[in-house]
N, C-alpha and C positions, 0 to 999 in steps of 0.2 A: 621293447615293452610297449604294448598297445593299450589305449584307454579301454576300460571295461564298458560294457553296454550300460551298466548302472551309472558309471561316471559320465558317459556321453549324454545320457538322459538328464542327469543333474545339471550339466552345462547348458542344455537346451532349455530346461525349465527356468533358468535364471534370466528371464526376458523382460521383467517389469520390476520396478522398484524405485526407491528414492535416491537422491544424490548420495546420501550416507551409505546406502546399500552398494552402489556402484563404486564408491571410494574404497570401501572395505574390500570388495572383490578385487579391485585393481591392486591394492596393497598386498593382498594375499597371493595373487598371481605372480607378483614380482618376487616373492619368496620361493616359488615352486621351481625346482630344477628337474628336468627330464633328460634321460639318456638317449632315447630313441628319437631320431629326427622327424618321423611321422607324428609322434605325439607332440613334439615341439611346434610343429606347423599348426596343429589343431589348437594348441594353447595360444600361439601367436595370433591366430585368427579370432579366438575367443577374446583375447586382450583387446584387439582392435575393435571388435564389436562392443565390448564393455566400455571402452574409452568413448566411443560415440554416444552410447547411452548415458555415460557419466556427464559428458558435455551437455546433452539435452536435459538431463535431470537438474544440472546446475542452473541452466537458463530458467527452467520452470520454477526452481526454488527461489531464484532472484526475483521473478515476477511475483510469486506468492509473498515474499518478504516485502517487496515494494507496495503491494496492495494492503498488507497488514500495517505498514508504516503510515500509509495514507488514511486508512480506517482509524488508526489510533490518533492521528492528528485531527481528523474530523471529530472524533469523540471528545478530544480535549477542548476544541472550539465550542462544541455543544455544551460541555460542562461549564465553560467559562461564561457562555451566553446565558445559561440557566441561572448561574450564580449571580450575574449582573441583573437579571430580571427580578430576582427575589431580593437582592441587596444592591440597588443601583448606586453608582459612584458618579462623581461630577463629570459633565461633558463640557467641551469647549469648541468654539468655532474653529473649523479647519479639520476636525476629526473626520475620518472616513466612515462609511456605514459599518464596515467590519469592526472598526475600533469602538464605535458606539455600542455595537452588539456585545462585544467581548470585554470591553473595559469601561463602558459608560452605563447607560440605562437598561441595557439588555433588549429583549424583544418587545416591540410595540404591540398594543392591542389591535391596531389597524394601520394600514399604509394606504394613503391616497396618492396616486401617481398621475402626473400630467406630462405628456410628451409634446414638445413643440419643435419648430425649426431651430430654435436656439438650444435645445438639449432636453434633458429629462429632469423633472422636479418632483420631489416626494415630500409628503407631509406624513410624519410618523406620529401616531396618536398614542398617548400613555394615560394611565389612570390619573385622576386628580386634575383633569384639564391641562395637561402638559403636552407640548407639541415640539417637535424637532423638524426643521426644514432643510432639505438637501438639494443641491444642484449638481447633477452629474456625479453623484456619490460622495459629495463633500458637504459637511454640515455648514450651513450659511446663517442659520437663524435659530434661536431658542425662545420659546414662549411658555411662560408659567401661568 
């Protein structure tokens, strides 16, 4: 039994898709039983090609999933920062800049930066003449 021209065309046209597509194809090919050794060889070649595409699609899906996870994490931080900006909470000496942004006063109106041989110093300016002072990313002083 030989593969029909239509079947060969269908096999050739299945050359792009997602991880789920290739997983489905792989599962269905495992269920197929052919009598003729020539057909079996073509199916085995197709299975091999499909498995390569399956691995490639899986890697691509993992990359997409990781990018989506990072984007979601970034959005959560932005949401927390925006919430703190509109509803500030208490800050304390020793907090990092990220902690102040997401857990303290939120985004400042302005940031004044000084870089010296001893490190980086920042003054964060907030509404109501409030200031936070950081040395190398750590809160060292609060001015009301």
